[in-house]
N, C-alpha and C positions, 0 to 999 in steps of 0.2 A: 635573389631574385623570387620575387616569390607568388607561385603557382597562378596562383589573381590577377596576376600581372602577366606570364608567360599566356595568359589564354585570349586577356587584352587584345595581345599582340598579334596573336596566332588570326580574331579577328578582324583584324588590322589590314594583314597580308590578305585576306579573301576575300573580302571588299572593295577595300583597294582602293580606302579611302576610313580619314577619319570620324567625318559628318556619319555616314550607313553604318559605319562600328560602331559608336556611342548608341542608333537607332537599337541596335539590334541587342546589345548589351541592356539597353535603358540602365546608362548612365547622360550625363553631361560631357556636350562634346570638349570640353575647354580641363576637368575632371581628365579625361581621353588622354585630351595632347600633356597635361602634366607626368600623368603616368606615365610615356611612354618613355619621353624627359628625364622625369626621377634616371629610367632602364639604361636608358643612354648613355649616363655621367657614371651611375652605378660600374656598366660594367667598360667603359671606356673606349666604348664604338658605335660609330654612324652606323643607324643599321635602315634607317631610307631617305632615297634620293624625293625630296618632295620639291624637286625644282618643276616638274610636270603636272597636268592636273588628274590621274592616276597615282598616287602613292606605288614604289617599286624599289624592291632592293635591292641591298650591299651586298658586295660580295662576303661581308660579313655577319650580313642578315637572312640572305640564306640561309649560311650556313645554324643560325642560330631559329628557325626555321624549322629546319632538320629536328638537330634534336630536340623542338619545344614540343614537335608532335610527338617524338621518341620522347620525351617526361612525361606527356601526360596521356599517352594511353599510358604511357607503367602507372601512375596514380592512378585512371577508372580505374584497370585491371585490380590494386591491391583495394582499394573503396569500394570495387565489386564482389573481390575473393572477403571481406572482408562485412559486408556482406550476409554473403551466406554461410561464413561462418560463423557470425548470429543465428543462422536461420538452423545450425544443424547441433547447438541448443538443443540437449538434452537432459531426460532425467525422472527421479518423482522425489516431489518438493511436501516434506510433511508438516504441516503445522496441527498443532494444538487448540484446544477450545474447551469455554462449556457452554453454559445455557444458557445466552449470550444478546442481550439484542446487535450489538455490534459484528455479529457472525452476517448481516445480514450485509453489510459491506464486503462480504467476500466476494461474494459470484459474481456483484462489476468487477473485482480486482481478477478473481481466474479470467477470465471471456480475457481482459483485454492485455494480461499477461497472456493467455495462450494464442491469440491472437501473432502476436508476434513472435510466438515459442511455442510453436505448435508441436513439438517430439519432448513438449515437458505436460509430465499426469498428478498431477495431487493424491495424496496419503491426509483426512483429516481423524480426531483423536479426538475424542467427548473426551474429560478430564474437571477433574479443577482445577485453580489456578496454582497450585502445591505439587499435584499428582504430573502435570504439567514442567515444570520445574526440575522439576529431578527426571524427566523425559529428557528435558534439553541440556542437561546437565550431564548425561551421559550418552550425547553422543547420536540420540535415536531419535529425536525433531529436532526441525531443524526450526522453525520456528513456534509462538505460542502467542494465542490473542488470553489475555491473562485479564481477568477482573481485579480493582486492587481494592483492598490496598493488600501490596504487592510486595515482598524487599529486590527491589531493581536491584544491588551494587553488585550483581555481578552481569547484568547486559545493559546490552546498548538497547531503547526501544523507539516508536511513534506515540505517542499516544492516539487516541484514535480519538476522531470530532462527535460522536455517539454516549448520553448518556446513557444510565441503563437505572433502569425503575425498580426500588423495592415495592410488590406488593398481596400479597396474604393469596394465599391457591384454598378452592373450601367447596364444597357439592355446590349444586345450587339450590339446592333445596336447605339450607344452613341460614340455622338464626343470622349468621352477622350477616348471609347475604340482603338482607333487606335492607344496611345500609351502604348507603354512597363508600366511605371513607369509612379504615379503620382504625381508632385510636390504639397507645399501648395501654392503656385503661383496658378498651376491651381482648382485648387480649391475652390480658392476665384469668381472664374466669374462662377460659378454653384451655386445651388442650393440643402443644404444638408438635411442628416440627422447623426447631434449626437448621442451618445449614453446618454441613461438620469444621471446615475450617475455621479453626482456631482466632482467627486475624478480624474473619466477617468478623464472629460470635457477637466481638471486640464492638465495630463498627456498629451490630444491635444493638447489643448492653448499651450503649451510651446515647441510642437513639430512645430507648425503654425507658432513663433512668431508672427513679426510686422500683418502680415497675415490678424491674428482670429479677429482683430474689423473687420476687414468689409467684413468676413465673414457675406456668406444668409441665415443663417439657418433656414428650414422654417420647425422642428419640431423632436424634440427626440421622440427616442423608445428606450425602456429598454429592447430586444429583437432582434437578430437579421433575423429570420423567418418574422416579423410582418413584420420589414423594409426594409424586402427586396420585401414587395407583393404593400408598395410601390413606391419603383423602376421598379417593371417591368411593373408599370404604370403610368414611362415616370415623375415621380413629383419629383423624387432628385436626388443624388448620399449618397450612403449611406457607413461612414465610422468606421467598424465593425473590430471583430478579427478573423479569416483565418475558424478557427477551422470546423465547417461542414459546410462552404459554400463550402464543393471541390463536395463532397455527394449530390449534386441541381443541377436541372436541367438548363447545361447553356446554354441550345437552349430561355433560358427563362431571364437568370441574369446570370452576368458573373465579372470577379473581374482585380483588378489589385492591385499588392504593389506600398509605399508609397518609396519615393524616398526624403533625405534619406528614412534608412530601419527604421521602431518600431515599437518595439519590449515590451515584456512582458509576467512576469511569474507566474505564480500562487497556491496555497497549498492548504493542504486536511487538514484541521480542525475541529480541537472538541474541545468547549465549557472546561476553565478549570475551575476541581474543578463540573464536571457536574455527577454526579451520572448517567445509563449506565446499560444493559443490558448486560448481562454475553456475550451474540451474542454481542454486539455493544461491550464488553471490547474485544474477542476477538476478533474481525475483525479493532478496532484499530491497538495494536500492531503488528499483519500481516498486514498488512495493514504498518505501523513501514520499519516495514524488509524486505519486498514487493520491494515497493521505494526503501529504501537501492540497493538494489541488484539491484536497473532500472540505479542507476545513473553508478556499476562498468562494 
């Protein structure tokens, strides 16, 4: 006996008419009649006297009405308690991320999740993918927004539908700022700041090709913001993901795209088999749905 059919039954009892009940329930009269007949057949008793203009209950129907009201009250109460339980989810979710463009997806994600779970707060830790993974492995971070390439053997993840563009950071008055785009040959003739991550350096080496062996790498940096301070001081040009660069003061640093263009992707990841808090578990499931919808 389905809850849905019990609701149909009580609607007919209230309206004393299958026709009126079908209108209230927004289903066709034949469908409602068939559902009620199947219920009578299933439980093996007659529930209605249909000989008069108004439908009346048999003794068995009166008993079912009483029990159906009790059952549905309990169902409604349980559903309400479950909703209230959802609202009681609380705690802090810790997320690690780099200075990458995909961070722009987080505000809307946080906003929608916080509307559903207003007692949940967030802690954002900014670092490279390698450091974020280290914190995830230690259980300090729940999730990480990681710039690829990255070894995902121990993690579950959702790939983010936003490409990360590599650019060259430079002072506004730099010689290369006069160019529309920057080539590997251009960069082989100036001091450089490269990302600290070895896997990322390998990606860049592939882009540089034969020019890589001739590079003048002054130093490496794990975050583009500190590298930008060196750029502003005129020490070197810095290769960075565009990320937050458009939000910086353009009077102090500017940037140009690479040619040919070089792109990367990122993933929202969490450690496989890691025990999570209820808030983090809810957020992971919510994020998977949210990011899937953003790809449509």
